[in-house]
C-alpha positions in Angstrom: 154.2 99.6 17.8 153.9 95.8 17.8 154.8 94.1 14.3 152.3 92.9 12.5 153.7 89.2 13.3 152.2 89.9 16.7 149.5 92.0 16.5 146.9 89.7 16.6 148.6 88.5 20.0 148.7 91.8 21.8 145.3 92.8 20.4 144.1 89.8 22.0 145.9 90.4 25.2 144.9 94.0 26.2 140.8 93.0 25.1 141.2 89.8 27.5 143.2 92.1 30.1 140.0 94.9 29.7 137.2 92.1 29.8 135.8 93.6 26.8 131.8 92.2 26.0 130.9 92.4 22.4 127.8 93.6 21.7 126.0 93.9 18.5 126.0 97.7 17.3 122.5 99.1 16.3 122.6 101.5 13.1 122.8 104.9 14.4 119.4 106.2 15.5 117.4 103.0 15.1 114.3 102.5 16.4 114.6 100.4 20.2 112.8 97.6 18.7 114.4 97.2 15.6 117.9 97.6 17.8 116.7 94.9 20.3 116.0 92.8 17.5 118.6 92.8 15.6 121.4 89.3 15.5 124.7 89.2 16.9 127.2 90.0 14.2 129.6 87.5 14.7 132.0 89.5 11.9 132.1 92.7 13.4 135.3 93.5 14.7 136.9 93.6 18.1 137.0 97.8 19.4 140.8 96.7 19.9 141.4 95.9 16.2 139.2 98.5 14.6 141.4 101.2 16.9 144.5 99.4 15.7 143.9 99.0 12.3 142.4 102.6 11.7 144.2 104.7 8.9 142.9 107.9 11.1 141.2 107.2 14.8 138.3 109.2 13.8 137.6 106.1 11.2 136.1 104.6 14.6 133.9 107.2 15.8 130.9 105.6 13.9 131.3 102.2 15.7 131.8 103.7 19.3 128.7 105.7 18.6 126.9 102.7 17.4 128.4 100.6 20.9 127.0 103.4 23.2 123.8 103.7 21.6 123.3 99.7 22.2 124.1 100.4 25.7 121.5 103.3 26.4 118.8 101.3 24.4 119.4 98.1 26.4 119.1 100.1 29.7 115.8 101.9 28.8 116.5 104.9 30.0 116.9 106.7 26.3 113.5 106.3 26.5 112.9 108.2 29.9 115.9 110.8 29.7 117.4 113.2 27.1 120.9 112.3 27.7 123.9 114.0 27.7 128.0 113.9 28.3 130.3 115.7 30.3 133.2 112.7 29.3 136.3 114.4 29.7 139.2 113.2 32.0 142.3 114.6 29.4 140.9 118.3 29.6 139.6 120.8 32.2 136.2 122.5 32.4 136.4 125.7 31.0 134.5 128.4 28.8 134.2 126.1 25.9 132.5 123.1 27.9 129.6 125.5 28.9 129.3 126.8 25.2 128.7 123.0 23.6 126.6 121.5 26.5 124.2 125.2 26.3 124.2 124.2 21.7 123.4 120.4 22.7 120.6 121.5 25.5 118.9 124.6 23.9 118.9 122.4 20.6 116.5 119.5 22.1 113.2 119.5 21.3 111.9 116.5 24.0 110.5 117.7 27.2 111.9 114.7 29.1 114.1 114.8 32.4 117.5 115.4 31.4 120.6 112.7 32.4 124.3 114.2 32.7 127.2 111.2 32.6 129.7 113.4 34.3 133.2 111.8 34.3 135.6 114.8 34.9 138.4 116.1 37.1 137.4 119.7 36.9 138.3 123.3 35.8 137.2 126.5 35.9 134.2 127.1 38.5 132.2 129.7 36.2 131.1 127.6 33.6 130.7 125.0 35.7 128.1 126.6 37.4 126.6 127.5 34.3 126.5 123.9 33.0 124.4 123.1 36.2 122.3 125.9 35.7 121.4 125.0 32.0 120.9 121.7 33.1 118.2 122.7 35.5 116.9 125.5 33.3 116.6 122.9 30.1 115.6 119.7 32.2 111.6 120.5 32.1 111.1 117.5 34.4 114.0 117.2 36.1 117.9 116.9 35.9 120.1 114.1 37.5 123.5 113.0 37.2 125.4 109.8 37.0 128.6 109.3 38.3 130.0 106.5 37.2 133.8 106.8 38.8 134.9 110.5 39.4 133.5 114.4 39.3 135.8 116.3 41.1 136.4 119.7 42.0 134.1 122.0 39.7 132.7 118.8 38.0 131.4 118.4 42.0 129.7 122.0 42.2 128.4 121.3 38.9 126.5 117.7 40.2 125.3 119.9 43.4 122.5 121.7 41.0 121.3 118.0 40.4 118.1 116.6 42.0 119.5 113.7 42.1 123.3 112.2 42.2 123.3 108.4 41.5 126.5 107.0 42.5 128.4 103.6 43.3 131.1 102.2 45.4 133.5 103.5 43.5 132.1 106.7 42.5 133.8 110.0 44.2 132.8 113.7 44.3 135.7 115.9 45.6 136.3 119.7 47.3 135.4 122.4 45.5 139.0 124.0 45.3 139.0 126.6 42.8 141.7 126.8 40.5 143.9 129.4 40.2 146.6 129.8 37.2 147.0 125.8 37.2 146.7 125.3 41.4 144.1 124.9 43.4 143.0 127.9 45.6 142.9 126.8 48.6 146.3 124.1 48.4 147.9 127.4 47.2 147.0 129.3 49.9 148.1 127.2 52.3 151.6 126.4 50.7 151.9 130.4 51.4 150.7 130.5 55.1 153.4 127.5 55.5 156.3 129.2 54.0 155.1 132.4 56.1 155.6 129.8 59.2 158.9 129.1 57.6 160.0 132.6 57.4 158.7 133.1 61.4 160.7 129.7 62.3 164.0 131.0 60.0 163.9 134.8 60.0 167.4 135.0 58.2 166.3 133.1 55.2 163.3 135.7 54.9 164.9 137.3 52.2 164.8 134.2 50.5 161.6 133.0 50.4 160.4 136.3 49.6 162.6 136.6 46.4 161.0 132.9 45.5 157.5 133.8 45.8 157.7 137.2 43.9 159.2 135.3 41.3 156.9 132.3 41.3 153.0 133.9 41.9 151.1 136.1 40.4 150.4 139.1 42.5 147.1 139.3 41.1 146.4 135.8 41.7 147.2 135.9 45.5 144.5 138.6 45.5 141.9 136.1 43.9 142.9 133.3 46.4 139.9 134.1 49.0 137.4 135.8 46.8 137.7 132.8 44.1 136.8 130.5 46.9 134.3 132.8 48.3 132.5 132.7 45.0 132.7 129.0 45.2 131.0 128.8 48.0 128.2 131.3 46.8 127.7 129.5 43.3 127.2 126.0 45.4 124.8 127.4 47.8 122.5 129.0 44.7 122.5 125.7 43.2 121.6 123.5 46.5 118.9 125.9 47.6 115.2 124.7 47.3 116.6 121.0 48.2 115.8 119.1 51.4 118.4 118.0 53.3 119.0 115.8 56.6 118.3 117.6 59.5 120.7 120.2 60.6 121.8 120.6 57.3 121.0 123.7 54.9 122.3 125.0 51.5 124.8 127.9 53.0 126.1 124.8 55.7 127.0 122.4 53.1 128.1 124.7 50.4 131.1 125.9 53.0 131.8 122.3 54.3 132.4 121.5 50.5 135.0 124.2 49.6 136.4 124.4 53.5 135.9 121.4 55.3 138.5 119.3 53.3 142.4 120.0 53.6 143.5 118.0 50.2 142.3 118.9 46.5 142.1 115.1 45.9 139.9 114.0 48.6 137.8 111.6 48.3 133.8 112.1 49.4 132.6 108.7 48.5 128.3 107.8 48.2 128.3 107.2 52.2 129.8 110.5 53.1 127.9 112.5 50.3 124.7 110.6 51.4 125.5 111.7 54.8 125.8 115.4 53.7 123.2 115.5 51.2 120.7 113.1 52.4 118.4 110.0 50.5 116.6 112.8 48.5 119.6 113.7 46.3 122.0 110.5 46.6 121.0 107.6 44.8 122.9 104.1 45.1 123.1 101.4 42.6 120.5 102.7 40.5 119.7 101.8 36.5 121.1 105.3 36.3 124.0 104.7 38.2 124.3 101.5 36.1 124.0 102.9 32.6 126.8 105.7 33.8 129.2 103.0 34.7 128.9 100.5 31.3 129.4 103.5 29.5 132.3 104.6 31.5 133.4 100.7 31.3 133.4 101.1 27.4 134.9 104.3 26.7 137.5 103.1 29.3 138.4 100.2 27.4 138.3 102.5 23.9 140.7 104.9 25.5 143.1 102.0 26.0 143.3 101.6 22.4 143.4 105.1 21.5 146.3 106.2 24.0 148.2 102.9 23.3 148.1 103.5 19.5 147.1 106.7 18.0 148.4 109.2 20.7 144.8 110.1 20.9 142.0 110.0 23.7 137.8 110.1 22.8 135.8 112.7 24.9 132.4 113.3 24.5 130.8 117.0 25.9 127.2 117.2 25.0 124.7 115.0 22.6 126.4 111.9 21.8 125.7 112.8 17.9 127.9 115.5 17.9 129.7 115.7 21.5 132.1 112.8 20.8 135.4 113.9 19.8 138.7 112.4 19.6 141.7 114.6 20.9 145.1 114.4 20.7 147.3 113.6 23.5 149.8 116.6 24.8 153.2 115.6 24.1 155.9 115.9 27.3 
């Protein structure tokens, strides 16, 4: 960590590189009119300085909430939507994720359309499916998702349940490749097929390959490979049912394409490809919904630079902003 003599210089350098825009911070839960009229406080600390100087990283949570509320209020979308978050690039979607979002959504009182900001690398398909079903059930007048940067694998499955997916030029969905253990199912299946090919090519090494597979893989996982991919296809088809797609596309065809149509787990399905598959009734470009998601992402990305650099934590939001924002300790290697 920098010494006190270099502290100001380090903070100013990081803030300049991240291009942090200083926003006036409203009081938590303040009415929109009061927030918009509140003057800029020239004494408001730079968020990097506040993170650096905090004795406990959780002390900056109220400031982060205020800044995000400011962005939501300024966008005008807080009046239109009930806004929820699955903003977590540090941990996977799991049963606890679906429980948190269910608790947040089931306790809301407003009958507004539901807006979900997704920033996630994926995880388990079952809770992702349940989250999407919850969003559809509690949306009332519509369910939209904003993908400021990425919603991959199981997070893509979740997004397919939305009435609209709002994307920008750097947004990406991905193949729905369920996980078996810590490995993508289709990738694991391809690796096994590759080793089987090597056995045919080098029969004298067959025993060595067999020993490697038996020591490295769980036989239960091998039997689960194809079933879990079929389940992902069924989940996707159910979430897509009832939507209007381009001519020749059906929910079943689209689901199969997202699960089996790509060779690489990390393949980028950008907004143009998403549009060609799902059509313009579902995929929307550069809308106010996308812009809000992108602004919040850029702010949180800067927050996480400071949190990871100085506090070995990262910030994530799962559920509503009021009670879903958490500081999570980075796993030590």
